[in-house]
C-alpha positions, 0 to 999 in steps of 0.5 A: 507518512509514518506520523500519519499512519501511527496517529490513526486507528487501523484496526481491521482495515486493509492496507495496500501500498502502491507506487505510481511514479516514474522515479524510484520504486516502492522499496521497503516503504510498504512493509515499513509502514505496515509496522506502524499500522497496528491491527491492520491487514497488510495486503502488500504493495506493488510498483506500477511505474508508468502503469495503466489505471486498469492494471492498478484497478485489477490488482487492487480488486484481486487483493480485496476478494 
């Protein structure tokens, strides 16, 4: 992931990190990735372990307003 993020142009783009697995949580991965996404607008991250699609959709829409 770090190579992918570091290799792309994120200038002016919003980044939202999500975790939807039933295993480990989000941890620091979102904030760590944001350091490599130079020029991005990092909106934070959230762990949706076993989350419902509607809950995830509402969360993202709220961040993008």
